[in-house]
N, C-alpha and C positions, 0 to 999 in steps of 0.2 A: 324748472327744478334741476339742481346741480347733479343729482345722482342718476338722472334718467339719460339713457344713451339715445342719441339721435340716429335715425336710419339713414344710411347712405343712399343716394339716388341710384337707380338702376342705369348702368351705362348703355348708351345707344349701340355701341359696338361690342361684340363678344370677343374679349381678349384671350379667352382660353385656347381657341383654335385660330391661329392667324391664317387668313386666306391668301394663297399665293396666286400670282397672275397666271392665268391659263388653267387653273385647277378646276376640275369638274365638280358639280354639285354632288351631294351625298346620294341622291337618288339617281340610279343609272337610267339611261335612255331605254325606252321600251324595246327597241330592236336589239340592244345589247343584252338585255335580260332574256329575250327570245333565243338568241344564239347560245347563251349559256345553258338554257333549258334544253335546247336541241343537243348540245354536246353531252349533257348529263344523260339524256335518253339514249344517245348513241353509245355511251360507255356501258349503260345497263344492258342494251340489246347486244352489244358485242360480247360482253361477259356471259350473258345467258345463252346465246347461240353457240359461242365457242366451247363453253363447258358442256352444253347439251349434246353437241355433235362431235366432240373431240374423241380421240382414241383412248381416252382415260389413262394416259400415261402422264407422269409428273412434268416433263418439260413442256408438253402441250398445255397443261393446266396452268403452269406458271407463266407461260407466254400470254395466255388469254387474260389472266388476272393482271399481268403487267401492262398490257395494252389498255385494258379498261381503266386501270389506275392512271395511266398517262393521259387518257382522254378526259378523265374526271379532273385531273389537275389542270389540264388545258381549259376546261370549263371555268375553273376558279380563276385562272389568269385572265380569261376573256371578260369576266365580270368587272374587272377594273376599268374597262372601257377605253384603254389607251390605244393609240395607233399601232404601237409596237406589238401589243397583244393580238391585234387584228392580223398583222403580218405573220406572226408566229402561227396563229390559228389557220390561216390560209395555206401556209407552207405544210403544216402537219396534216391538214385534211387532204391536200393534194397528194401527199405521200400515202395516206391511208387509202385513198381512192385508187391510186396506181397499184398498190400491193393487192387490194381487193379484186381489181379487175384481172390482175395477173393470176391470182389464185382461182378466180372463176374460169378463166380460159384453160388452165392446166389441170385443175382438180375438180371443177364443177361445184365448188363451194362458194356461195355468195356471202354468207355471214352478215356482217353489218355494213356491207358495201353500199347498199341502197340508201341507208340513213346517212352514210358519209357523203354520198353524192348530193343528197338533199341539203345537208349542212353546208357543203362547199358552195352549192348554188345560192344558198341564203347569204353566206358570207360575201360572195361576189356581187350581190345585188347592190345597185348604186345607192339606195337609201341606207342600207346597212353600212356601207363603206363611209358614207357621210356621217353616220352616227359615231363612227370610230375616228373621224378626222380630228386632228389637233385643233385646239381653240386658239385663235389669235386674239389675245387680250388687248393689246395696245391700240390697234386701229379701230376696233369695234367699240371700245369704251369711249373713245373721244367723239365718235359720231353720235352716240346716244345721250350725251350730256347736254342739257338745255342751256347752260351758261356759255357754251362756246359758239362762235359764229358758224354759219353753214359750211364754210370751206375748211373747217378744222380737220375733218377726216382726210382730205386730200393731202394735208401736210404730213400725215403719218402713214401714207401709203395706200389708203383705201379710197375707192371712188365715193364722192359725196352723194348723199341721198337727195332725191328731189321731192 
């Protein structure tokens, strides 16, 4: 029939979102989401403890809310799963642990230091650091392709699988 429109076939590749080499999948690694949840819990605990035990003056309340907002934004950054975000998180958590231990020694106030120590330990765990490691797309993709010979991975810099 001349007036009837034909349906276009569904393309095999989704052209709306081009995939870049080395780009992670939309679903983050489970350890990455665990660290993000730990950082959000730390932000909440830090705000609750600081506001609850503060001297009820404005600078102390603003500092508590500012630190909680900074840790919450760090949690949002960590959810991206990039290696740079992991480095920033380790640096920030090391600073929070150092300041918390300093405050504990001189003021007897522990605050969110225990949760910062737990989060820093989780970030430094080898499995978590591997989850944040950058993906090498070129060498791994050549080894997994069935049409290439067995030694094709060695040509691109990775050891061949046996």
